[in-house]
Every structure is written in C-alpha cells, then in structure tokens.
N, C-alpha and C positions, 0 to 999 in steps of 0.2 A: 609476749604478753598481750599485744593488741589482737593477735590472731585468736588467742585463747578466749579473750573477752568477747570477740565477735561471734565465736562458736557458741558461747554460753547464751548470748542475747538473741541468736537466730530463732530458736523456738518461741521466745516471747514475742518477737516482732511478727512472726508468722501468725501467732494466736491473735494479736491485736489487729492485724490486717484482716483476718477472717471475720472477727467480730464487727469491724467497720462495714464489711460487705454485707453481713447479716442485718445490721441496723439500717443500711440504705435500702435493702430489698424488703424489709419488713413493712407490712401494711398496718394501717390503723385498725384496732380491734372493732369488729362488727357488733354493734349493740343488739340486744334482744328486741324483738318486735312485740310490744305490748299494745299495739293499736293506737299509739300516739300519733298526733298530727305531724309532729316533728320527729322524724326517724333518727335524728342525731342523738337522742337520749333514749336510754332503755327504761329507767324508772325515774320517779320524781326525785330520788336521792342519788342518782348517778351523776358522774361528771359528764359534761357535754363534750362530745367529740368535736374537734376543730372544724370550722366551716371555711370553705374556700373564700379567700379574701376578695375574689372577684364578685361575689354576691353582695349586693348592696341593698339595704331596705328601701322599698319604694322604687326599685329600678324599673325603668320603662322598657318594655319589650316591643320591638318593631312589629307593626301589624302585618299579619299574613292574610292571603286570600282565604275566604271561607272554604270549609271542607277539610281542613287539617293538613293540606299539602305544604311541604316545606319549600317547594319550588316557586320562585318568583317569575312573573311573566316578563318577556322581553319585547322591546319595541320593534315592529316590522315597518321599515321605511317604505316598502312597496305598497302596502295597504293602509299605512298610517294608523295602525291599530296595535294593541298589545295582545300577544299570543303566548301560549306556553310552548317552549322549544321542544318538549317531549311530544307534543301533539302535532307538530309540524310534519308534513309529508316527507318521506324519505326520497332521496334523489334516485331516479330510474336510470338504467343503462340506456345508451343511445339506441333508437329504433326499436324499443321494446314497449313503449306506451301507446296510447291511443290519441295523444295530443296532435293537433293539426289536421285531423280528419274533417271532411266536409260535414259528416253527420256522425254522432256518437250517442249511444243509449246508456253508456256507463255514467253512474252518478259520481259527482265530485266528492272529495273528502271534506266533511264539515269540520272546520277548525273549532277547537274548544276555546271560547273567549272567556277570559277571567272576569269574575264579578269584582266590583270595587271592594277593597278590604275595609273592615270596620276600624274606626279610629281607636277604640279601646279606652275611651276616657273614663268609663265606669268600671273597667275590669280591675279585679284585685291584683295587686302587684306583689313582688317577692318580699317575704318577711323572714329572713334567716334568723335563727336563734343565736345571735351573737351580741346581745345587748350588754351594756356595761353592768347593768343590775345583775344579770345572770352570772357574770364572771365574778363580781364581788361577793355575791351570796354563796357561790360554791367554794370560794376561798375562805369564807368565814370572816370577811371584812365588815359585814353589816351587823349592827347590834340588835338583831331581830330574831324572833323564832315564832313558830306557830303556837297559839294558845289553845290547847286541847281540853277546853272546859265546856264544850257543847255549844259554843257561840263563835261566830266569825270575828275573831280579834287577833291582834298581834301582840305578842309579849315582848316589850322593849326591855333590853338589858340595862339601859341608862335612861335618865330623864330626857324627854324629847326636847325640852327647852334648853338643854345644855349641849345639844348637837351643833356641829358646824354646818350651817345651812348651805354655805357656798360649796361644800364638798358633797353632802349627802342628798340634798334636794334634787339636783340635776340627775343623779344616779337613779333615784326613784322615778323621776319623770321619764327617763330613758326606758324603764321597764314597763311603761304603759302599753307598748306594742307586743308584749308577751302574750302568747295564746296557750301556753302550757302551765299547768299547776305544778308546784305551788307558787311559781314566780308571778303568775298573773294576779293572784289574790294579794300576795305580799306587796307587790309594787303599787297596786291600786289603793289598798287600805293604808299603806305607808304614806302615800301622798296625802290622803285625807287627814291622817293623824298629824302630820307635820304642818299642814295648812291650818288646822284647828288651833294649834299651839303657837305657831310661828310669830304672828303679829308683825312687828316692825322688822323682823329678820328676813321676811320674804321679799320685800321691795328691792334690796340691792342684788338679789339673785335672779331677777327677771331676765336679764340678757342671756344668762346661761340656760334658761329653760326653753328658749325659742327653737333651737335646733332639735331637741328631742320631741317637742310638740309637732313641728313641721314633718319630721321623719315618720312619726306615728300616723299622722293624717294622710301622708302620701301613700301609705299602704292600701288605702281604699277599702280595707276590710271592715264591714259594718260593725262588728262587735268592738273593734279597736277604736273606730271613729266615735261611737257612742260613749265609750269610756273616757276618751280624751275630752269630748265636749262637756261631759258632766264635771270633770276635773277643772276645766277652764271656767265653768260657771262658779265653782267653789273658790277658785283662785281669785276671781275678780272681787268677790265680797269678803275675802279673808283679811284684808288690811286696807289702810288708807293709801290713796294715790296709786294703787296697783292698776286700776283701770286706765288712768292717764299714762302710766308707764308702758302699757301694752300698745298704745296708739302708734308709735313709730314702727312697730313690728307687724302691722296689719298686712303688709305686702307678703309676708312669709306665711301667715296663718290663714288669711281669708280666701285665697284662690280655691282651695278644696271645699270650703264652706259655700262659695258661690256655685260650685259644681253640683253640690248635693242639697242645695236649698229646697228644691222641689222634689226630693227623693221620698215621696210618700206612696202608700199603697192605695190604689184605686179599687175599693171593695164594693162600691155601690151602696146598698142599704145594709150591708153586713157590718159586723163589729170587729174592730182591730184591737185584740186584747193586748197587743204589744204596747199600747199607750199606757196601760197600767204599770208596766215595767220600764216605761220611758225608753223604749227601744226603737222608736220611730225617728229616723235620722232627720227628716225634714222639720219636724217639730222641735227637735233639739237644736238644730241650726238656728231657727227663728228665735228661740229663747236665748241662745248664746249671743246673737247679734243685738238683741234688745238689751241684755245686760251690759254688753260692751258700750252701747250708746248711753245708757243711763249712768254708768260709772266712769265713762271715758272723758268727761269734760266737754267743752264747747267745740273742740276740733274732732270729736269722735264721729259724728254723723257724716261729715263731708268725706272723711277718710273711708268710712264703711261704704258710702255710696259710690266712691271711686272704684272699689274692688268688687262690690256686689251691687250692680246697677238697679236690680229689681227690689232692693230693700226700701221699705217705707218707714219713716221715722215714727217712733212712739212717743217722742218728747215734743216735737214741733206740731204734731197732729193731735 
C-alpha cells in the first residue's frame, strides 16, 4: 500500500520540484521603454517593478576623483603623496634598467597625480520609485482619481474632511519626491487639497510629516525641492500653531535649506523667467524661512539662526 502510494505521488512531486526550480530561475519581466525617467515602469498605468531594497532615497555616494575613473588613489609612503596604483612603474628585471649609471639621457616616468575629488554637496542623489504613495495608489488604497474635465484637479471619492489625516496625509507627503506622472501631480495636488480643508486635523500629524519632508529635500533634485518648499509654505499658514509645532524639527528640515539658500542664477542684466513660475530655489528658501519666523513664535528666529547662520530676521529688523 505504501509503495503504491509513493509510486502514484512520484510524478506529482517531480512536477512540483520542477516548477519550484522554474520560479527560482525566473527573472522579473522587463518593462517596455517609453522614455520614462524611471525605467522601472512601462506606462503610467503599469505596476511598478520591485526596486532593490539597498537603494535608499537621498543616499550619499562616496566622491570619486574627477574623470569618471572608478579607481581610488593609494598613499605612497616613499614620496608622501597619493598616486594611482595602475600608473605606478612596473618592476624591472635585475641588470636590465639604466638606473645607477653616472649619466643617463632617458626620461623618467611621470606619475599621474590625482586631483582632489569634489565633495558633491550639490549633486543630485538617488531617488528610487518606491514611495508609499505609489504603492498605495497602485493597490487602489487611495480614494482619488484623475478628473478628466480639462482642468488639473483630483476627483475625490469621499469628502476630504472625513479622511483620517493620521493615515493619509503622511502618504501624500511621501509622494512629493515622485518625478513620474500621474503620481507627481496626484501627490502634490492631494497635499494642497488636504491642507486647504484640514484645519485643526493637521496639527497632530506634524511629527509624521517630518521624515517624508526630510527625505524629499535630501534628494537635492531642484524640481522636488521647489515642490516641497511650496508645500511647506502652504502648511505653515494652513492652521493655528503649526508654525510653532515645526520649530523642534528645524534640525531635520533646515540643513538642506542652508545649503541651497544662495542657489540663484547669476544672469547679469538678463531676465530669469523662472521667477514667474517660482522655480528659483534661493528665493523659495528665503520666503520659506521668513514664513517660519513669522508664524513660529518667539523661539523661531534663534533656532533658524542656529541652522542657517546667514539668515537675517524680518521681524526684529
């Protein structure tokens, strides 16, 4: 009886084993290339292919020597300098060189000395498409849809004032670092809509918004930084005591603002038309800091001055 049962189950076990091997060896489907910035998606309505968990938004890459070489220089204790190991002279066989002669006309080998690498403080950092907003939108967990009536609006499936702000508002703020449509528009416009209606519901959610804001600013991508700064300006004036509630979190928000405070275009007597679209980062940083000080209470200026030493008060002056 047992032998007959094992003979009957042998083909099934063999089939299951072969399917497991096929699943292990199978690769993720390669999406079509429609010229998107993020190759992980094929179309705006496709599901996003999984991203390597090692990729973190705003991840800092170690600076490399200029020229695109992947080799790092090594320290030469004999000459007390840094040289590339690949450019160092090869070792000669005994009695085959010209060293030690009283006179020699042969020219020595010039070592390639590396130039100091750039710090990369203003370089754009990695921004993988793995936001919580994208995951929830593709699963259908968000009560939103595009309004195709000829205007840039969101069609909300429920009343905004009935939403749980503790759950939804951090998800929309996490989508501010999206660069691909329709996620970019939906997240940005969703933040504005919720802030316009939120009122007293926004203040208790402030601590949950800090990490998404910090992550988006750390990407150093100009379009994302401008969008986050505009949302921050709207956030400060969207309810009472929100400016004061942001003061303890200046250490997370203001370092990137201090870095980009003077990030303006030096055009001489020419016109910067980006000012009409409010796309100049330096001006947006100044406006944001002034709103922080105006609505942040009596402790706002000293905390801003601690993180942005070149900031001048608009209240005290």
